[in-house]
MIVEXTI-870567 format. One record per residue (C-alpha): residue in three letters; residue number from 0; chain; x, y, z. Coordinates in Angstrom, 2 decimals. Example, Ala and Ser with C-alpha at 12.3 -4.5 7.8 and 13.67 -1.06 7.14 Angstrom:
   residuo   num   cadena        px        py        pz
       ALA     0        A     12.30     -4.50      7.80
       SER     1        A     13.67     -1.06      7.14
This chain:
   residuo   num   cadena        px        py        pz
       UNK     0        A    266.86     42.87     60.91
       UNK     1        A    266.98     39.11     61.30
       UNK     2        A    264.00     37.21     62.73
       UNK     3        A    264.68     33.96     64.60
       UNK     4        A    261.61     31.86     65.43
       UNK     5        A    262.45     29.54     68.32
       UNK     6        A    261.19     25.92     68.49
       UNK     7        A    258.57     26.64     71.17
       UNK     8        A    257.16     29.46     69.05
       UNK     9        A    256.95     27.10     66.06
       UNK    10        A    255.00     24.60     68.20
       UNK    11        A    252.59     27.36     69.18
       UNK    12        A    252.27     28.45     65.54
       UNK    13        A    251.16     24.94     64.66
       UNK    14        A    248.76     24.74     67.61
       UNK    15        A    247.10     28.10     66.83
       UNK    16        A    247.32     27.85     63.03
       UNK    17        A    249.62     30.88     62.73
       UNK    18        A    251.64     31.17     59.54
       UNK    19        A    255.18     32.54     59.45
       UNK    20        A    253.99     35.30     57.12
       UNK    21        A    251.60     36.49     59.87
       UNK    22        A    254.50     36.66     62.34
       UNK    23        A    256.63     38.69     59.94
       UNK    24        A    253.79     41.11     59.12
       UNK    25        A    253.07     41.66     62.81
       UNK    26        A    256.72     42.30     63.63
       UNK    27        A    257.02     44.75     60.72
       UNK    28        A    253.73     46.56     61.34
       UNK    29        A    252.23     45.86     64.80
       UNK    30        A    249.05     47.49     66.07
       UNK    31        A    250.61     47.85     69.52
       UNK    32        A    253.88     46.98     71.28
       UNK    33        A    254.06     46.49     75.05
       UNK    34        A    257.39     46.45     76.88
       UNK    35        A    258.03     43.41     79.00
       UNK    36        A    260.90     42.21     81.18
       UNK    37        A    264.43     41.12     80.21
       UNK    38        A    264.68     42.93     76.86
       UNK    39        A    261.38     41.41     75.75
       UNK    40        A    258.48     43.05     74.00
       UNK    41        A    254.98     41.85     73.20
       UNK    42        A    253.79     42.64     69.69
       UNK    43        A    250.03     42.73     69.04
       UNK    44        A    248.08     42.50     65.77
       UNK    45        A    244.27     42.47     65.44
       UNK    46        A    242.81     39.44     63.61
       UNK    47        A    239.02     39.03     63.16
       UNK    48        A    237.93     39.05     66.81
       UNK    49        A    241.31     37.85     68.04
       UNK    50        A    244.66     39.41     68.71
       UNK    51        A    247.92     37.80     67.68
       UNK    52        A    250.45     38.16     70.50
       UNK    53        A    254.15     37.59     69.86
       UNK    54        A    256.70     37.64     72.68
       UNK    55        A    260.05     38.74     71.32
       UNK    56        A    263.56     39.17     72.73
       UNK    57        A    265.10     42.10     70.89
       UNK    58        A    268.60     43.28     70.20
       UNK    59        A    270.03     45.57     67.55
       UNK    60        A    270.67     42.66     65.17
       UNK    61        A    267.85     40.19     65.80
       UNK    62        A    264.25     39.73     66.89
       UNK    63        A    264.00     36.31     68.56
       UNK    64        A    260.40     35.04     68.68
       UNK    65        A    260.04     33.21     72.01
       UNK    66        A    256.36     32.30     71.77
       UNK    67        A    253.14     33.35     70.08
       UNK    68        A    249.43     32.73     70.39
       UNK    69        A    245.99     34.07     69.51
       UNK    70        A    243.78     35.46     72.27
       UNK    71        A    240.29     36.94     72.28
       UNK    72        A    240.57     40.63     71.49
       UNK    73        A    238.20     41.53     74.36
       UNK    74        A    240.92     40.52     76.78
       UNK    75        A    243.44     42.95     75.27
       UNK    76        A    242.05     46.36     74.46
       UNK    77        A    244.12     47.54     71.53
């Protein structure tokens, strides 16, 4: 499946020091996936006291990364 990282997501990756490899690993093997609205899903991956959250629009052919950020893991119990 193709992964398309949108410009806003790339800005957030730079801001939060998130590497593309981290995004790919999370999308391939998330710790938790939460359904969202409008064909979107939120992928979660635990990272040393933080959780990587990736908001994705999904279709059969592509996962389009809309945005991503790191949050304190206490806020999201996964």
